[in-house]
N, C-alpha and C positions, 0 to 999 in steps of 0.2 A: 127739251132736256130729256135724257133718259136716266131713270133710276132703276138700277137692277136690285131685284128682291131675291134673298136666299134664306133659308131657315132650316133647321134640324139637320145639320151637317154631322153632328154627333162624332166629330173628330175626322171625318172623312171629306176631303176636298177633291172632288172629282174633276179631272181634267175638262170634261165636258161642260161642267158648271163654270169654270173659269173661261172657257171659249164663249159661252153664251153671255157672260157678263162683260166681255171686252167691249170698250167703247163707251161705257155707261159714264154719266157725268158724277153720279153718286151711287152709292151702295147702302142698303140696309139689310142687316142679318137679324132675323126675327127670333133668334134664341136657339138654345140647345146647341151651342158651339161645339163644345167637346174639348178642344185644347187651343191655347193661345196662337199657336202657328197659323190657325184658319184665319185669324183676324189680320195678322201680318200679311198673309198672301193676298187678302181682299183689299188691304189698304195700298198694296202696290198697284192696284187697277185704278182707285178712285177714292175720293173721301168717304169714310165708313161711319155709319150710324149703326150702333149694336145695342141690343138688349139681352139680359140674362134670361136663359130658359129654366125650366124646373130641374133639369139635369146638370146645370152648371153651378152646382153648390159645393163641391168637395174641394176645389183647387184655390189657392190664394188669388190667382189672377182674376178669377171669376168675381170676387168680392168688389172689385172696382167697376164692374159692369152694372148699369142701372137696370131696373126692372122695366122702366118705360122711358120713352124719349120722343120728342118732337123736333122734326126737321122742317124747316121753311125754304121752299124753293119758290122764289118770285112770290106770286099771289097764293100759292098752295101751302098749307101746312099739312104735315103727314105725322100722324100719332102711331107709334109702335109699342106694342107689348106682346110677350110671348103667347099668353092664353087668352082666348076671345072672351072668356067669362071676367076677365080682369079689366076689360075696357070700361071706363067710367060710363054711367048712364047719360050724363051731360059732359059733352065735349065742348071746348072753346068754339065759337062761332066760325073761326077761320079754318078749322080742321075739315079738310075735303076727303082725306083718305085715312083709313086705319089699316095697318099692316100687322098681321099676327102670324103665328106658327103653331106648333104644338101638335095639331091633329094629324100631320103628315098628308093631309088632303088638300090638293089645290082647290081653291074656291075663290070666286069673286061675285059679289052682289052689291047692289046699291040699296042702302036703308036711309030713308029720310033725307036723301040728297048726298049722303056720304058713301063713297066707294069703300066697301070692305074686302080686302084681298088677303089671301093666304097663298104664299108661293109654293106651298107643299113642302116636301122633303128632297133636299139634294144630296143627303148622306146615304147611310145604308137602307136598303130597302125593307119596308115594312109591310108585311102581308102581301097583298098583290097591287099595292098602290103604286102609281107612276113615280119616277124620279123626275122632279121638276125645279124650275125657277120661275121667277116672275119679272115683270118689267112694268114700269109706269111711264108713260109718255105724256110730258107735260108741256103745254103750249099756252103761255099766259095763265089764265084761270081755268083752262080745260085740262082735264086728266082723262087718260084712257089706260086701262089695265090690260095686261097680256099674260097669260100663262103658257110656259114653254116647256113641253116634255123632252127630255134629254134623251138622245140616242145613245145607247151604251153599246160599246164594241165588245 
């Protein structure tokens, strides 16, 4: 199974991000969506799990978006929230992956057997950070993360 990861679009859905996410079985948006059309575009690709970012506060549509979510794919539970500091110290035992956003910095690391992955930002460039998305490759109980830098034209 392939789970596409995108975050910090801030209202900008790049065609390169959509292309990178094609063929995914599921998608996760890690917050700072920007506008509801982003969600509709992603839902056309695959089932979507989404969390609210710290900038998704002023619009009525964002009030229905949760601050955290858990997606279960086979034997793997994936916990998602926008800000890393908001991840609970004690996660349920079946959580194997934590997806966050917020920093605009792509990152993956394993902590106590849990893969923490931030797909970075697919929206407007911030400073000199790359424009990226992420991917989870799930095979039974095995999970592998991938960070993908988008080539902008």
